[in-house]
RONUKOL-523898 format. One record per residue (C-alpha): x, y, z. Coordinates in nm, 4 decimals, always signed. Example, Ala and Ser with C-alpha at 12.3 -4.5 7.8 and 13.67 -1.06 7.14 Angstrom:
2
[r [+1.2300 -0.4500 +0.7800]]
[r [+1.3670 -0.1060 +0.7140]]
***
This chain:
298
[r [-0.6077 -1.5580 -0.9495]]
[r [-0.9256 -1.3501 -0.9470]]
[r [-1.0587 -1.1193 -1.2165]]
[r [-1.1452 -1.1591 -1.5831]]
[r [-0.9949 -1.1820 -1.9282]]
[r [-1.1253 -1.0401 -2.2558]]
[r [-1.0377 -1.3141 -2.5020]]
[r [-1.0492 -1.2943 -2.8820]]
[r [-1.1808 -1.6442 -2.9499]]
[r [-1.0489 -1.8020 -3.2686]]
[r [-1.2600 -2.0107 -3.5048]]
[r [-1.2595 -2.3828 -3.4326]]
[r [-1.2619 -2.3437 -3.0539]]
[r [-1.5701 -2.3916 -2.8389]]
[r [-1.6248 -2.1544 -2.5492]]
[r [-1.5658 -2.4523 -2.3200]]
[r [-1.2301 -2.5140 -2.4922]]
[r [-1.1274 -2.1569 -2.4110]]
[r [-1.2310 -2.1949 -2.0469]]
[r [-1.0352 -2.5205 -2.0231]]
[r [-0.7219 -2.3521 -2.1608]]
[r [-0.7493 -2.0600 -1.9184]]
[r [-0.8086 -2.3045 -1.6349]]
[r [-0.4858 -2.4870 -1.7197]]
[r [-0.2802 -2.1703 -1.7606]]
[r [-0.4117 -2.0170 -1.4368]]
[r [-0.3808 -2.3408 -1.2447]]
[r [-0.7255 -2.3169 -1.0893]]
[r [-1.0683 -2.4728 -1.1310]]
[r [-1.3014 -2.1779 -1.0724]]
[r [-1.3211 -2.0386 -1.4278]]
[r [-1.6284 -1.9593 -1.6383]]
[r [-1.7380 -1.7557 -1.9409]]
[r [-2.0186 -1.5031 -1.9730]]
[r [-2.1807 -1.6020 -2.3021]]
[r [-2.1288 -1.8894 -2.5453]]
[r [-1.9817 -1.8358 -2.8903]]
[r [-2.0302 -2.1108 -3.1484]]
[r [-1.7142 -2.2931 -3.2589]]
[r [-1.7138 -2.1288 -3.6037]]
[r [-1.7608 -1.7794 -3.4566]]
[r [-1.4791 -1.5514 -3.3470]]
[r [-1.4463 -1.2501 -3.1239]]
[r [-1.5040 -1.1235 -2.7730]]
[r [-1.5457 -1.3821 -2.4978]]
[r [-1.5283 -1.2723 -2.1340]]
[r [-1.3693 -1.5355 -1.9113]]
[r [-1.3959 -1.4946 -1.5327]]
[r [-1.1600 -1.6421 -1.2763]]
[r [-1.1966 -1.7044 -0.9043]]
[r [-1.4196 -1.4629 -0.7170]]
[r [-1.5159 -1.2863 -1.0413]]
[r [-1.7239 -1.5892 -1.1422]]
[r [-1.9726 -1.4778 -0.8768]]
[r [-2.0505 -1.1737 -1.0918]]
[r [-2.1427 -1.3612 -1.4097]]
[r [-2.5160 -1.3609 -1.3345]]
[r [-2.5171 -0.9809 -1.3135]]
[r [-2.3494 -0.9197 -1.6492]]
[r [-2.5544 -1.1642 -1.8534]]
[r [-2.7734 -0.8738 -1.9652]]
[r [-2.4886 -0.6806 -2.1265]]
[r [-2.5720 -0.5807 -2.4822]]
[r [-2.3739 -0.7781 -2.7385]]
[r [-2.2536 -0.6565 -3.0772]]
[r [-2.1809 -0.8694 -3.3825]]
[r [-2.0592 -0.8469 -3.7394]]
[r [-2.2040 -1.1181 -3.9616]]
[r [-2.1958 -1.2153 -4.3263]]
[r [-2.5442 -1.3013 -4.4520]]
[r [-2.6003 -1.5082 -4.7665]]
[r [-2.9388 -1.4624 -4.9349]]
[r [-3.0855 -1.7326 -5.1588]]
[r [-2.9667 -2.0374 -4.9636]]
[r [-3.1299 -2.1883 -4.6544]]
[r [-2.9633 -2.4455 -4.4261]]
[r [-3.0991 -2.6636 -4.1496]]
[r [-2.8758 -2.4919 -3.8915]]
[r [-2.9286 -2.1394 -4.0288]]
[r [-2.5515 -2.1081 -4.0725]]
[r [-2.2828 -2.2286 -4.3131]]
[r [-2.2127 -2.5485 -4.1175]]
[r [-2.5573 -2.6907 -4.1884]]
[r [-2.7074 -2.8936 -4.4704]]
[r [-2.8567 -2.6895 -4.7545]]
[r [-3.2326 -2.7319 -4.7520]]
[r [-3.3475 -2.4824 -5.0158]]
[r [-3.1933 -2.2721 -5.2925]]
[r [-3.3650 -1.9796 -5.4653]]
[r [-3.2267 -1.7083 -5.6893]]
[r [-3.1558 -1.3833 -5.5068]]
[r [-3.0626 -1.2038 -5.8296]]
[r [-3.3560 -0.9632 -5.7975]]
[r [-3.2626 -0.8540 -5.4441]]
[r [-3.1083 -0.5079 -5.4292]]
[r [-2.9359 -0.3158 -5.1518]]
[r [-3.2412 -0.0904 -5.1364]]
[r [-3.4729 -0.3901 -5.0919]]
[r [-3.2531 -0.5255 -4.8144]]
[r [-3.2420 -0.1933 -4.6312]]
[r [-3.6195 -0.1598 -4.6643]]
[r [-3.6638 -0.4948 -4.4892]]
[r [-3.4452 -0.4137 -4.1875]]
[r [-3.6752 -0.1788 -3.9870]]
[r [-3.9114 -0.4692 -3.9145]]
[r [-3.6271 -0.6410 -3.7290]]
[r [-3.5274 -0.3492 -3.5081]]
[r [-3.6603 -0.3039 -3.1565]]
[r [-3.8442 -0.5777 -2.9691]]
[r [-3.8989 -0.8832 -3.1876]]
[r [-3.9583 -1.2548 -3.1410]]
[r [-3.7292 -1.5347 -3.2550]]
[r [-3.7788 -1.9091 -3.2741]]
[r [-3.4590 -2.0644 -3.1334]]
[r [-3.2757 -2.2792 -3.3899]]
[r [-3.2579 -2.6534 -3.3349]]
[r [-2.8811 -2.6224 -3.2904]]
[r [-2.9196 -2.3936 -2.9877]]
[r [-2.8615 -2.4796 -2.6220]]
[r [-3.2232 -2.4092 -2.5229]]
[r [-3.3763 -2.6876 -2.3100]]
[r [-3.6701 -2.8977 -2.4264]]
[r [-3.8033 -3.1711 -2.1953]]
[r [-3.4722 -3.1925 -2.0129]]
[r [-3.2501 -3.2009 -2.3214]]
[r [-3.0672 -2.9333 -2.5172]]
[r [-3.2092 -2.8648 -2.8623]]
[r [-2.8729 -2.9363 -3.0238]]
[r [-2.8739 -3.2823 -2.8623]]
[r [-3.2108 -3.3541 -3.0229]]
[r [-3.0883 -3.2151 -3.3553]]
[r [-2.7887 -3.4491 -3.3507]]
[r [-3.0301 -3.7380 -3.3051]]
[r [-3.2293 -3.6210 -3.6070]]
[r [-3.5221 -3.4984 -3.3991]]
[r [-3.6977 -3.1683 -3.4687]]
[r [-3.9421 -3.0272 -3.2135]]
[r [-4.1731 -2.7308 -3.2051]]
[r [-4.0155 -2.4294 -3.0326]]
[r [-4.1884 -2.1311 -2.8796]]
[r [-4.0889 -1.7813 -2.9955]]
[r [-3.8732 -1.5893 -2.7499]]
[r [-3.8605 -1.2093 -2.7139]]
[r [-3.5304 -1.0345 -2.7903]]
[r [-3.4347 -0.6752 -2.8598]]
[r [-3.2353 -0.5500 -3.1582]]
[r [-3.0914 -0.2110 -3.0618]]
[r [-2.9029 -0.1532 -3.3849]]
[r [-2.9139 -0.3268 -3.7223]]
[r [-2.7388 -0.2041 -4.0349]]
[r [-2.6323 -0.3629 -4.3638]]
[r [-2.3278 -0.2804 -4.5737]]
[r [-2.1053 -0.4261 -4.8460]]
[r [-2.4017 -0.5602 -5.0420]]
[r [-2.3012 -0.7924 -5.3247]]
[r [-2.5798 -0.8819 -5.5687]]
[r [-2.6068 -1.2161 -5.7437]]
[r [-2.7805 -1.5521 -5.7501]]
[r [-2.6493 -1.5748 -5.3945]]
[r [-2.6499 -1.2167 -5.2651]]
[r [-2.4335 -1.1279 -4.9680]]
[r [-2.4183 -0.8450 -4.7178]]
[r [-2.2482 -0.7592 -4.3915]]
[r [-2.4804 -0.7075 -4.0953]]
[r [-2.3784 -0.5063 -3.7894]]
[r [-2.6018 -0.5980 -3.4960]]
[r [-2.6310 -0.4740 -3.1390]]
[r [-2.8752 -0.6868 -2.9463]]
[r [-2.9923 -0.8214 -2.6144]]
[r [-2.8520 -1.1359 -2.4608]]
[r [-3.0173 -1.4465 -2.6051]]
[r [-3.0433 -1.3146 -2.9605]]
[r [-2.9562 -1.5595 -3.2387]]
[r [-2.7873 -1.3745 -3.5237]]
[r [-2.8168 -1.6833 -3.7445]]
[r [-3.1932 -1.6723 -3.6967]]
[r [-3.1929 -1.3003 -3.7714]]
[r [-3.0185 -1.3716 -4.1044]]
[r [-3.2613 -1.6521 -4.1870]]
[r [-3.5649 -1.4421 -4.0978]]
[r [-3.4455 -1.1484 -4.3088]]
[r [-3.4019 -1.3881 -4.6004]]
[r [-3.7539 -1.5182 -4.5469]]
[r [-3.8909 -1.1631 -4.5399]]
[r [-3.7202 -1.0978 -4.8749]]
[r [-3.8756 -1.4128 -5.0218]]
[r [-3.5496 -1.5917 -5.1025]]
[r [-3.4354 -1.7377 -4.7711]]
[r [-3.0913 -1.6946 -4.6233]]
[r [-2.8376 -1.8035 -4.3686]]
[r [-2.5415 -1.6714 -4.1713]]
[r [-2.2039 -1.7456 -4.3310]]
[r [-1.9682 -1.5929 -4.0747]]
[r [-2.0009 -1.4349 -3.7311]]
[r [-1.7737 -1.2235 -3.5160]]
[r [-1.8692 -1.0828 -3.1762]]
[r [-1.7294 -0.7311 -3.1666]]
[r [-1.8359 -0.6277 -2.8145]]
[r [-1.9876 -0.7470 -2.4873]]
[r [-2.1166 -0.4470 -2.2966]]
[r [-1.8329 -0.1920 -2.2779]]
[r [-1.5658 -0.4475 -2.3741]]
[r [-1.4770 -0.4434 -2.7446]]
[r [-1.2638 -0.6443 -2.9840]]
[r [-0.9982 -0.3722 -2.9486]]
[r [-0.9636 -0.4785 -2.5825]]
[r [-0.9475 -0.8499 -2.6588]]
[r [-0.6371 -1.0656 -2.6209]]
[r [-0.5685 -1.3319 -2.8866]]
[r [-0.6019 -1.6711 -2.7227]]
[r [-0.2708 -1.7948 -2.8637]]
[r [-0.0865 -1.5055 -2.6983]]
[r [-0.1738 -1.6304 -2.3485]]
[r [+0.0756 -1.8414 -2.1584]]
[r [+0.1652 -1.9315 -1.8007]]
[r [+0.4051 -1.6405 -1.7766]]
[r [+0.1753 -1.3548 -1.8817]]
[r [-0.1754 -1.4579 -1.7784]]
[r [-0.1505 -1.2950 -1.4360]]
[r [-0.0456 -0.9626 -1.5905]]
[r [-0.3437 -0.9358 -1.8258]]
[r [-0.6225 -1.0267 -1.5829]]
[r [-0.8540 -0.7319 -1.5211]]
[r [-1.0112 -0.6492 -1.1821]]
[r [-1.3490 -0.8051 -1.1115]]
[r [-1.5005 -0.4726 -1.0118]]
[r [-1.4626 -0.3574 -1.3741]]
[r [-1.7285 -0.6149 -1.4648]]
[r [-1.9944 -0.4462 -1.2545]]
[r [-2.2453 -0.2661 -1.4814]]
[r [-2.1558 +0.0999 -1.5149]]
[r [-2.5058 +0.2243 -1.4284]]
[r [-2.4953 +0.0736 -1.0778]]
[r [-2.4515 +0.3243 -0.7940]]
[r [-2.1173 +0.2986 -0.6164]]
[r [-2.1130 +0.3205 -0.2369]]
[r [-1.7852 +0.3947 -0.0589]]
[r [-1.8302 +0.2278 +0.2783]]
[r [-1.7054 +0.3426 +0.6110]]
[r [-1.5662 +0.0853 +0.8524]]
[r [-1.9059 +0.0808 +1.0230]]
[r [-2.0955 +0.0112 +0.6989]]
[r [-1.8412 -0.2505 +0.5976]]
[r [-1.8918 -0.4359 +0.9226]]
[r [-2.2688 -0.4209 +0.8797]]
[r [-2.2548 -0.5638 +0.5250]]
[r [-2.0083 -0.8364 +0.6209]]
[r [-2.2555 -0.9476 +0.8859]]
[r [-2.5382 -0.9570 +0.6305]]
[r [-2.7156 -0.6494 +0.7643]]
[r [-2.9059 -0.4068 +0.5443]]
[r [-2.8106 -0.0446 +0.4984]]
[r [-3.0217 +0.2536 +0.3824]]
[r [-3.0619 +0.2942 +0.0045]]
[r [-3.0442 +0.6472 -0.1296]]
[r [-3.0820 +0.5388 -0.4923]]
[r [-3.3774 +0.3932 -0.6822]]
[r [-3.1541 +0.1451 -0.8673]]
[r [-3.2139 -0.2277 -0.8269]]
[r [-2.8462 -0.3067 -0.7619]]
[r [-2.5403 -0.1256 -0.6315]]
[r [-2.1710 -0.1909 -0.5780]]
[r [-2.0179 -0.1405 -0.2337]]
[r [-1.6466 -0.0612 -0.2025]]
[r [-1.4186 -0.0715 +0.0992]]
[r [-1.0865 +0.1065 +0.0617]]
[r [-1.1314 +0.0978 -0.3158]]
[r [-1.1867 -0.2792 -0.3278]]
[r [-1.5070 -0.4607 -0.4180]]
[r [-1.6856 -0.5348 -0.0929]]
[r [-2.0332 -0.6453 -0.1962]]
[r [-2.3062 -0.6562 -0.4556]]
[r [-2.6169 -0.4999 -0.3046]]
[r [-2.9772 -0.5725 -0.4013]]
[r [-3.2623 -0.3325 -0.3317]]
[r [-3.5169 -0.4449 -0.0739]]
[r [-3.7689 -0.1676 -0.0237]]
[r [-3.5800 +0.1401 +0.0896]]
[r [-3.2719 -0.0572 +0.1942]]
[r [-2.9765 -0.2363 +0.0372]]
[r [-2.9483 -0.6073 +0.1116]]
[r [-2.6021 -0.7632 +0.0603]]
[r [-2.6473 -1.0229 -0.2160]]
[r [-2.2808 -1.1245 -0.2461]]
[r [-2.0009 -1.0275 -0.0103]]
[r [-1.6340 -1.0595 -0.1097]]
[r [-1.3784 -1.1468 +0.1588]]
[r [-1.1000 -0.8998 +0.2167]]
[r [-0.8388 -1.1532 +0.1203]]
[r [-0.9847 -1.1892 -0.2307]]
[r [-0.7532 -0.9865 -0.4578]]
[r [-1.0071 -0.9686 -0.7414]]
[r [-1.1143 -0.6112 -0.6797]]
[r [-0.7549 -0.4932 -0.6767]]
[r [-0.6838 -0.6328 -1.0181]]
[r [-0.6000 -0.9971 -0.9682]]
[r [-0.2817 -1.1755 -0.8795]]
[r [-0.1574 -1.5129 -0.7755]]
***
């Protein structure tokens, strides 16, 4: 099988658990996901199968959207509800107006310090591995972009709560966003719940509940790999001559200024093209017998 699935990941499952389940149901090894969700988080997880796994590197930059519950007045060592409480302050004086006034500073290009529970590498080890061993290290801030940030459902109190809707670049930590907003308000905070509502153009409305997948229906719900290709890439319908050239690794003229393009042959995904000067260089070429571009299959 080749193509991808839009899975609605349930709480309690790691992204690796989901991949392992899809691998068993599909009966194949070449399966991967496009962006980790923490075990406690739910929502959209794209899982690629077969030839579609070769496209993962190109869709890593898809914007991601989240809906999170933020608790103000309580800090934890993991910046989420699974961590140990490290500080408690009263948030009774925080109002919805004060919260909304703090949000503009977190829109646009900002810097975040990755949490110790993240998968970022430090001296050859993941930060979460160090955290499990009780080790805390200094981390460098990393640039991310917050395209949209809005708060709703504000509930005042000693622990004040609000729902955050976030659209952000890949690599953004929503838990850190919650903690940093709490710090800016002077009371601290953490993320209580998280749901990913979209990855690029794929939303929670498109997602399939994981428990609805079985051996009998998985082939019918796999989407074609070519639907993963970013929508702003130029599409080149290739003649037989151009197809032969690309399959032999030869460059073809580039009429667009884009960095990447998608080449089709008879409506099927032929190649991912990368700009090289005024020409397209084939970066990945898909064999004709791969059914991924036609929508999958056994």
